[in-house]
N, C-alpha and C positions, 0 to 999 in steps of 0.2 A: 606116630608120624604126621599125622595131620597138625599136632599141638606144634611140632617143629617146625611144619611150614607154615605156620599161622605165625610162629617168633618170628621166623626168618622174613616173612613179609614185612611184618611189625617193625622189624630192626631195618630192611631196605627202606624203606618209604620213611623211614625216619632220618634216615642218611639223605634221602634224595630230598629231603624237606630241610635238612639242613644245608645240603649242597646250593639250592636254591636262593635259600637267606644268604649264603656266604656272599653267593654271586650278586643278591639282590643289592648287599651291604657296601659290596666293592664297587658295583656300578654307581650307586648315589654318593660313594665318596669320592670317588673320577669327577663324578658331576657336579659336586659341591667345592672341589680344591680346583676343578677350570674355570667354574664360577666366579670365586676368590680370586683368581688371577685377573679375569677379564674385569671384573669389579677395580680392583686395585689401576688396569692400564687405565681405564675409563677414568675412574679420580685421578688419577695424573694427567692427564686430558684436560680432566674440567681443570685442575688449576692453575694449568698453563694456558687455558684462554681466559680466565680471569684475569690472571697478571696482563696478557696481551691484553686484555677490552683498558685496565687501568694505564696501563703504559700509553696505549692510543689516545685516550683521551689527555692527557700529558702533553702529547705530542702534537693532536690538533689543534688545542688552547694554546699552543706557543710555547711550551717546555722543550725547546729542541734538543735537551741534553736526554731526554727518552727516547730520541728518535734510533740511535743505534741500538739502545738494548731492545727497544720494539721490533727492530727489522732483524737480530739473531735471537728474539723470542720464536720470532715466525717459524723460521728454520729447524728449530727445534721442536715445536707443533707439529711438523709435516713429517721429520722424523717418528714422532712418535704413533702418527697415525701411520706410517709403513710398519710399525711394529706390531701393532696389534691385531692380533689373526684369530680366525673361529670368528670371526664378527658377521659376517653374509647372513644369515638365519635372520638375521634381526633388520626389518624392512628401514628400519631410521637410521641403521647405519650408514649406507650409501646417501641419504641427503643431509647427515650432517659431514660427512666429507664434500659433499656436491658445494654447501652451502659455505664452507671454510674456503674452498676457493675459491669461489667468488669474492668471500670477504678479502681475506689477505690480499687479493688485487687488486680492491679496491679503495684501501684505508687511508691512503693521497686525497683523494679528492671527495669522501664522505661528512658531512659536518658531523661536527660531538656528537649531537643527538644521535644521530641515523647511525654514527659506529655502535654506539652502545645500545641501539636496538638493536642490532644485528646479534651484536657480541651477547646481548642475555637472553635473547631467542635461541642461538646456537646452545650456550650452557644450558638453559631450560631443557633441549631435546636429550642432550648427556643425560643429565639428571633425572629424567623418565627412562632414559636405557639403562642406568642402572638399578631402576627398579625391576625392568624387565628382567634384566639378568640374573638379579636376586632369584626371583618367581620360577623361572624356568630351569633354573641350576638348584630350587631345593633349598631358597635360602631366607623366604620370606618366615615370620615369626610363625604361622600356623602350621608352618612343613617344617621345623625345628625344634623339638620341643626344647632341647637341651637351651636354646636361646629366643625365649619367649621377649626379648627386647630389640629385636633385630629391625626391625620395621623403623624404629627411631632414626637408625642408623643410615636405612637405606634411604627416609625419605626427611624428616622432619631436623636431622643433622644438617644437612646437606641444604635443602633449604635454607636453614637459618644461616651458614656460611655465606649463602649466592648472597641473600641481604645484604651481610659485612663486606660481599666483593662490590655490588652495587654501590654500596655508599662510600668503596674504597676508588670506584673512579671516577664517580659523580664529585665526590669531595675533593678529590685531586684536580679535577677539571678548577672549579671552586677556589682552589689555595693556590691556582696557577694564574688565572686571570686575577685575583684578589676582588672578586664582584661574586656575589651570590643572585642571580636572578631569580625573578619569580618560580618560573620553572623547575630552575633546583633548590629554590627554598621549597617548594611543595615537598617536591622528592627527597630531599633529604628529610624534612619533616616526619615525612610519612615511615621513610625508612628506620629512622632512628625509634621512632615510637615502636613499631614494627619487631624490631631487633628486640628493643627492650623488654616487650611482653611476651614476645614468643621465647628467649633466653631463658628467662627466669622461670616460666610453664616449663620449657624441656628438659632444660635440666635439673628442677626440680622432680618430676615424674621419671625421669632417667633414672635417678638416685637413688630413687624410692624402687622401683624396679630391679636396679641391680644390689639393691641392702639385701634380696634373698639368695642373692649368689656370691660367691666366696670371688669378690670382686676386691683386686689389689688396692693397696693405699693409695701406691700411684696413680694409679686411674681417678681416685677421688680426689687427690691433689690438682689433678690434670682439670680436671673439671670446674671444680672451685677456682682455678687461676683463669681459667676459661671466662665464668661468669665476672670476676672481677675486670680481667681486660673489656670484655665486652661494654660494662659499663663506664669504663673510662673511656674507652671510643666515642661510645652516644652524649658521653658530658662532653667533648672535645667537639661533636658534630654540633652539639646544641648552642656552645657557648665561642667556640673559633669559627663557626662557619655559617649557621642559619642567623644566630642572634648580633653576630658581630659589625658593626658598621664598616671599620677599617680594620676587612682582615689582615692578621699578621700572620699566619700560621705557613711556616714553608709548604712546598706541594712536596718531597721529597721527605720532607720530617712526616706530615700526614700520612702518605703512601705507606711509608716503613710503618705506623704506629697501627693501621689497617691491617697490613700485612702480619706481623704478629700475632693479632686477633685472629685474621685467617691460620697462622700457624698452628696455635693450639688448639682447635676444630680439628685439621689434619691429622695431628698427635693423637688425639682421641680415636680419631676414626682408624688411625693403622694400629694401635694397641689393640684394638676392636677384630682388626681381620688376621692379625698375626695369632688373638687366641684362638678364633675359631678353626686358621691354619693348625696349630698346636693341639687341639680336641682332636680335629678328625686324623690328625698323625701319631696318635698317643697309640 
């Protein structure tokens, strides 16, 4: 009978352990899936803020056709803010909402430089928030053994895309005015060099990291295309804006060129989110 009780106790302990592990696994899965949803929502908001910054730059520099697009996008951002839920646990979220309320109401009276600064600070807060969500949701590299390269997506790739976004806003203003003043010359030159160096390093290391995993050929192709678009954009910044005596490039043409580059980053980022979600739901 003693042996029987020992066996029963062992079986019961095993069942309890299995049940606890199952509950832990499902709780962690739920936490990660919720985190992915929040990251997707904040990333969407970030993209809208970046576009709003560019359109505001064009409008404040005299490109009046951008005014209606800018106003419409501001309403879209308000709706996006209302849809994002479960963010009250992050202290940064309230300051982001308050900052946007102040900024959106004051755009017409801001200088182009101040508008750029305020937008960039707001976007920087959103990028930090994505990192916070990733860590709180156990989606950081050190917390997720199956995806060792995740921190590249939560930090480096987003910061690189933001550099392109800043170049889009500044360059659109320059292309509108047809003048690259000293301040814009310095800023665009810095961004151009930074984008080139960081893009080459970031994608080289990212591709090397993902070679250790069954990475879809489509993603490799997207990365290679993104590198080419980034190089082309940097060449345009250098030859058509920074070092061009008589600037001819159209503001809308430049805005689209930079936007296409940013869209390629978005595709890579979105595909990664889908990959993680598929893994968690398998």
